[in-house]
N, C-alpha and C positions, 0 to 999 in steps of 0.2 A: 028457301033460297039455296041454290046449288053453288058449290065452289067453282068459280070461273077459272079456266086454264090460265088466264092472265095472271092470277095470283101466284100460281106455281112458276110461271114464266119470269115474273119479277124476282122471286126468291132465287131461281136458278141463275138468272143473269148476275145478281149480286154475288152469289156464291162463286160462280165461275170467274168473275172479275177479281174476287179476293184471292182465289186459289191460283189463278194464272198470273196474277199481278206480283210484282216484286215486293209487295207489302203483305204477302200472305202470312208471314210470321207476325207482323204487327196486328193483323186481323185476329189471330188466335189470342194474342196477348191482350188486345183491346177487349 
């Protein structure tokens, strides 16, 4: 089974949301 681009897309979306969000600091602490 190959890794689906969707997997990377989900991770990228969560990461971007955390970084661009005002809770970026809390994400790092959490």
